C-alpha positions in Angstrom: -0.1 -0.1 -0.1 1.5 3.1 -1.0 1.2 6.3 1.8 -1.0 8.9 0.9 1.4 11.0 3.0 3.1 13.7 1.3 6.6 13.7 0.5 8.7 15.0 4.0 5.4 14.8 5.9 6.0 13.2 9.4 4.6 10.1 10.3 1.4 9.2 12.3 3.5 7.5 14.5 5.6 9.9 15.5 2.8 12.3 17.0 2.7 10.6 20.6 6.5 11.6 20.3 5.9 15.0 19.4 3.3 15.2 22.1 5.8 14.3 24.6 8.1 16.7 23.8 5.2 19.5 24.2 4.4 17.7 27.7 8.6 18.1 28.0 8.3 22.0 27.4 5.3 22.0 29.5 7.4 20.7 32.6 9.7 23.5 32.4 7.3 26.2 32.3 5.1 24.7 35.2 8.2 23.7 37.3 8.9 27.6 37.9 5.7 28.4 38.0 4.8 26.6 40.8 7.7 27.5 42.6 6.7 31.7 41.9 3.4 30.0 43.3 4.8 28.9 46.5 6.5 32.0 47.3 3.9 34.5 46.2 0.7 32.7 45.7 -0.9 34.9 43.0 -4.4 34.1 42.2 -3.9 34.8 38.5 -0.8 32.3 38.5 -2.9 29.5 40.3 -5.3 29.7 37.7 -2.8 29.6 34.8 -1.0 26.9 36.4 -4.3 24.5 36.9 -5.0 25.2 33.3 -1.6 24.2 31.9 -1.6 21.2 34.5 -5.0 20.2 33.0 -3.9 20.2 29.6 -0.7 18.2 30.6 -2.7 15.6 31.8 -4.8 15.4 28.7 -1.8 14.8 26.5 -0.7 12.2 29.1 -4.2 10.5 28.6 -2.9 10.0 24.9 0.7 9.3 25.4 1.2 7.1 28.5 0.7 3.3 28.7 -2.6 1.5 28.5 -1.8 0.3 32.1 -1.4 3.9 33.5 -4.1 5.3 31.2 -6.6 3.1 32.6 -5.6 3.5 36.0 -6.0 7.3 35.7 -9.3 7.6 33.9 -10.7 5.3 36.6 -9.1 7.6 39.4 -10.6 10.6 37.6 -14.1 9.3 37.0 -14.2 8.4 41.2 -13.0 11.9 41.7 -15.9 13.2 39.5 -18.4 11.2 40.8 -17.5 12.1 44.5 -17.7 15.6 43.3 -20.8 15.4 41.6 -22.5 13.7 44.8 -21.3 16.4 46.9 -22.4 19.1 44.0 -18.8 20.7 45.1 -17.0 21.9 42.0 -15.0 24.4 43.8 -13.4 21.7 46.1 -12.7 19.7 42.9 -11.0 22.5 41.7 -8.9 23.0 44.8 -7.7 19.8 44.5 -6.7 20.0 40.9 -4.5 23.1 41.7 -3.0 21.1 45.1 -1.6 18.4 42.7 0.1 21.4 40.7 2.6 20.8 43.1 3.8 17.5 41.7 5.0 19.3 38.5 7.3 21.1 40.6 8.6 18.2 42.8 9.1 15.3 40.7 10.9 17.8 37.9 13.2 18.7 41.3 13.8 14.8 41.8 14.9 14.3 38.3 17.2 17.1 38.7 18.9 16.2 42.0 19.1 12.3 40.9 21.1 13.4 37.7 23.6 15.7 40.0 24.1 12.8 42.1 24.6 9.9 40.0 27.5 12.0 38.3 29.1 12.5 41.8 32.8 11.3 42.1 31.6 10.1 45.4 29.2 7.5 44.0 31.8 6.2 41.8 34.3 5.6 44.7 31.6 3.6 46.2 31.4 1.4 43.1 35.2 1.1 43.1 35.2 -0.3 46.5 32.2 -2.6 46.0 33.6 -4.3 43.0 36.7 -5.1 45.3 34.3 -6.5 47.4 34.6 -10.7 47.8 31.4 -12.2 45.7 29.6 -13.6 48.7 29.3 -10.1 50.2 28.2 -8.4 47.3 24.3 -8.9 48.0 24.8 -7.2 51.3 26.8 -4.2 49.7 24.1 -3.7 47.3 21.7 -3.6 50.3 23.3 -0.9 52.0 24.4 1.0 49.1 21.0 1.0 47.2 19.7 2.3 50.9 22.0 5.1 51.4 22.1 6.1 47.4 18.7 5.2 46.9 17.7 8.1 49.4 18.5 10.4 46.8 19.0 8.5 43.5 15.6 6.7 44.1 15.0 4.0 41.3 18.5 5.4 40.0 20.4 3.4 42.5 19.6 0.3 40.3 21.3 1.9 37.1 23.9 3.0 39.4 25.0 -0.5 40.9 23.6 -3.2 38.5 26.6 -2.9 35.7 29.2 -3.4 38.0 27.5 -6.4 39.6 26.1 -8.6 36.6 29.2 -8.3 35.1 30.4 -11.8 36.5 27.5 -12.9 38.2 25.8 -16.4 37.6 21.4 -16.5 37.5 21.5 -17.1 41.3 24.1 -14.4 42.2 22.0 -11.8 40.1 18.7 -12.9 41.5 20.2 -12.3 44.9 21.4 -9.1 43.4 18.3 -8.0 42.2 16.5 -9.0 45.7 19.1 -6.9 47.8 19.2 -3.8 45.2 14.9 -3.9 45.4 14.9 -4.0 49.2 17.5 -1.5 49.7 16.0 1.2 47.8 12.5 0.4 49.0 13.6 0.7 52.3 14.9 4.0 51.8 11.6 5.3 51.0 10.3 4.8 54.4 12.8 7.6 55.7 14.0 9.7 52.6 12.4 13.0 52.6 13.6 12.7 48.7 11.3 10.3 47.9 7.3 11.2 46.5 6.2 8.6 49.2 7.7 10.9 52.1 6.3 14.2 50.4 2.8 13.0 49.7 1.9 10.9 52.9 3.5 14.2 54.8 0.7 16.8 52.9 -2.0 14.5 54.3 -0.4 14.8 57.9 0.9 18.2 58.1 1.0 18.2 61.7 3.8 15.4 62.2 7.3 17.0 62.2 9.5 16.2 59.2 12.6 15.4 61.5 10.1 12.9 63.7 8.9 11.0 60.5 12.6 10.6 59.1 13.7 9.3 62.7 10.8 6.7 63.0 11.5 5.8 59.0 15.4 5.5 59.7 14.3 2.9 62.9 11.7 1.0 60.8 14.6 0.9 57.7 17.6 -0.3 59.9 14.9 -3.1 61.4 14.5 -4.1 57.5 18.0 -3.8 56.4 18.8 -6.3 59.3 16.0 -8.8 58.3 17.1 -8.3 54.4 20.7 -9.3 55.1 19.6 -12.4 56.5 17.3 -12.9 53.4 20.2 -12.5 50.9 22.6 -14.5 53.2 25.4 -12.3 54.0 27.8 -14.2 55.8 29.4 -11.6 57.7 26.4 -9.0 58.1 28.0 -6.7 60.8 31.1 -6.9 58.7 29.9 -5.9 55.9 27.6 -3.3 56.7 30.9 -1.1 58.1 32.4 -1.4 55.1 29.8 -0.4 52.9 29.1 2.8 55.3 32.9 3.3 55.2 32.9 3.5 51.3 30.0 5.6 51.8 31.0 8.0 54.0 32.3 10.7 51.3 28.3 10.6 50.1 26.8 10.8 53.6 27.1 14.3 54.1 25.3 15.4 50.8 22.2 13.3 51.8 22.8 14.9 55.5 23.0 18.5 54.4 20.1 18.2 51.7 17.9 16.6 54.3 18.9 19.0 56.8 17.8 21.8 54.7 14.4 20.1 53.8 13.5 19.7 57.4 14.5 23.0 58.6 12.6 24.7 55.7 9.7 23.1 56.8 10.2 23.7 60.3 10.7 27.2 60.1 8.0 27.9 57.3 4.2 27.0 56.6 5.5 25.0 53.6 4.5 21.5 53.3 7.2 19.0 52.8 6.6 19.1 49.1 7.1 23.0 48.7 10.3 22.6 51.1 11.8 20.2 48.9 11.1 22.2 45.6 12.7 25.3 47.2 15.8 23.6 48.9 17.0 21.4 46.7 17.4 23.2 43.3 19.8 25.8 44.7 22.0 23.1 46.5 22.3 21.3 43.3 23.8 24.3 41.1 26.1 25.0 44.3 27.2 21.1 44.1 27.7 21.5 40.3 29.6 24.8 41.0 31.9 23.1 43.6 32.5 19.9 41.6 34.3 22.1 38.5 37.8 22.8 38.8 37.3 25.6 36.1 34.8 28.0 34.5 34.6 26.0 31.5 34.6 22.4 33.4 31.4 24.1 35.5 29.8 25.3 32.7 30.0 21.9 30.7 28.8 19.8 33.6 25.8 22.0 33.9 25.0 22.3 30.6 25.3 18.3 30.5 23.3 17.6 33.5 20.5 20.3 32.1 20.4 18.3 28.9 20.2 15.1 30.4 17.3 16.4 32.6 15.2 18.0 30.3 15.3 15.0 28.1 14.1 12.8 31.0 10.8 15.5 31.2 9.7 14.1 27.9 9.5 10.4 29.1 7.7 11.5 33.0 4.0 11.8 32.0 3.0 8.5 33.5 4.5 9.4 36.7 3.1 12.9 37.0 -0.2 11.9 35.9 -0.8 9.0 38.3 0.4 10.9 41.0 -1.7 13.6 40.1 -5.1 11.8 39.7 -4.6 9.8 43.1 -3.9 12.9 44.9 -6.8 14.6 43.5 -8.9 11.9 44.5 -7.8 11.5 47.8 -8.2 15.5 48.4 -11.8 15.2 46.8 -12.5 12.4 49.3 -10.9 14.0 52.4 -13.1 17.3 52.4 -16.3 15.0 51.1 -19.2 14.8 53.5 -20.6 11.9 51.6 -17.5 10.0 52.2 -17.3 11.1 55.7 -20.8 9.9 56.4 -20.5 6.6 54.8 -17.0 5.9 56.5 -18.7 6.9 59.6 -21.4 4.8 58.8 -19.4 1.5 58.3 -17.7 2.7 61.9 -14.1 1.9 59.9 -12.8 4.9 61.8 -13.4 2.8 64.8 -11.7 -0.2 64.8 -8.6 -0.8 67.3 -5.7 1.4 66.2 -3.4 -1.7 65.7 -6.1 -3.1 63.1 -6.1 0.6 61.5 -2.3 0.3 61.4 -2.4 -3.2 59.8 -4.8 -2.4 57.1 -2.9 0.6 55.9 0.3 -1.1 56.3 -0.3 -4.7 55.4 -3.4 -3.7 53.1 -1.2 -1.2 50.6 1.5 -4.1 50.5 -1.1 -6.9 49.3 -3.2 -4.4 47.0 0.2 -3.5 45.1 0.2 -7.2 44.1 -3.5 -6.8 43.0 -1.6 -4.1 40.7 -3.5 -1.3 42.5 -0.4 1.4 43.0 0.9 1.9 46.2 0.3 6.2 45.1 -3.2 4.8 45.3 -3.4 2.7 47.9 -2.1 5.0 50.6 -3.6 8.3 49.1 -6.9 6.3 49.6 -5.9 5.1 53.1 -5.2 8.2 54.1 -8.2 10.2 52.9 -10.3 7.6 55.3 -8.0 7.8 58.4 -6.1 10.9 58.4 -7.5 14.3 60.0 -8.1 12.9 63.6 -10.3 10.7 62.1 -9.1 7.5 63.5 -7.7 6.7 67.3 -4.4 6.1 65.9 -1.3 9.4 66.5 -0.2 11.0 63.2 3.1 9.6 63.8 2.2 6.3 63.8 -0.5 6.5 61.1 2.5 8.2 58.9 4.8 5.6 59.3 2.1 2.6 58.8 1.6 4.5 55.5 5.6 4.8 54.4 5.9 1.0 55.8 2.8 0.2 53.5 4.5 1.9 50.7 7.8 0.1 50.7 6.8 -3.1 51.0 4.3 -2.5 48.1 7.4 -1.3 46.2 9.0 -4.6 46.6 5.8 -6.3 45.6 3.8 -4.3 42.8 4.2 -6.5 39.4 4.1 -3.2 37.5 5.8 -1.1 40.0 9.0 1.0 38.5 11.3 -0.8 41.1 10.8 -4.2 40.2 10.6 -3.4 36.4 14.0 -1.8 36.6 15.7 -4.5 38.8 14.4 -7.2 36.4 15.8 -5.3 33.2 19.1 -4.5 35.0 19.7 -7.8 36.7 18.8 -10.0 33.9 16.0 -11.7 36.2 12.1 -12.4 35.4 9.6 -10.5 37.6 8.1 -14.1 38.9 11.5 -14.8 40.3 11.9 -11.4 42.0 8.3 -11.0 43.4 7.8 -14.6 44.7 9.8 -16.4 47.3 12.0 -14.6 49.6 11.0 -11.5 48.6 7.2 -11.6 49.3 7.9 -13.3 52.4 10.8 -10.8 53.6 8.3 -7.8 52.4 5.1 -9.4 54.2 7.4 -10.2 57.4 8.8 -6.4 57.5 5.2 -5.1 57.0 4.1 -7.2 59.8 6.9 -6.3 62.4 6.7 -2.8 61.4 3.4 -2.6 62.4 3.9 -4.1 65.8 7.0 -1.6 66.3 4.2 1.1 65.4 1.4 0.0 67.6 3.9 0.3 70.4 5.0 3.5 69.6 1.3 4.6 69.3 0.5 3.2 72.8 2.8 5.9 74.1 1.4 8.4 72.0 -2.5 8.3 72.5 
């Protein structure tokens, strides 16, 4: 069949690519626009931002995968249904404007990741990692992915997997994949640079960020101890100390960045999302300036990172759309009289504290195995139980939500972390999810829930 397109016309199959490029430019507009909104709160900017966000989400529905598309449409339909029942279009508009913060937070996270993964400190850890005995490498991966993953998120797998898989057989690759997934997922319990901490803290604004990080670190340490046993590290204590020594040059970066976000959140009325959006870009620029040995090298490094980050913006439509639609639904549900009346009639919030914490943590993990994204599961859970509606402390509830998200990240069949690990370590998804990983994730959720229940007894 002869094409009816005139010579030189772009093929129709290129249309999604062109739309993704338009979406990338929209991100570049919405990112600084949201930063201005955080600083000025001008109504006209809010209206412009909301309109551009809706345009972005419409374009995303055309270009993202069918799985994400169906999920976003279901979330949008649910939000519209709740709005229709309540007759509150103004509440829906406020929720859409509230989701605009992700147009600044997610690009900021990508910028931070691109700066951090080129750090000489990361390369130093890779060199020490390659010198470690093969039997100890899963332990190194576990600790390294937890610390590096706190900033790089799933990008830690891309940094560490090539030097591991080069000389590993199938069994070793699976152990490495299990360790890398567990370590990165455990980082989301405490790191303020994950969407998990930022989103969950937005539902529980009365919890100090430093308290959430402290509880998360305790949960993460417990999970790491369990995971070291899971991957069969022969000398867990020695391996942990050796890996931490190799990470000593990187830890100050994590501490400084985290301290800036915590401080800004503590001394201003900003949310964690907003504090991270404002604090991290200047720190990234400062790090680039300090890294360059000359003006030319600094400019070259900045240009390379800027171009790399800009290219990534073309492909983050699925990430932004899912989290935005889930956040919009959760905000609509939280403010909905109809949802509140239904929850009250069912008596859900009158359950014992332990049952509520178990439902939030273990329920989110199990839901992930049914292909329900942890963003969705966590948002709905917090829409029901946050706001003082349940007989649990906000800190324990926040810990349970982070715990559930972390466990879900290890078990989600369509989750980014699992997909990246299967590709980079050359293992099948069923090998990664089922077996030791499933036992570990559910055991971590159960033990963590018990720990949070004990904490809750002292707080309520």
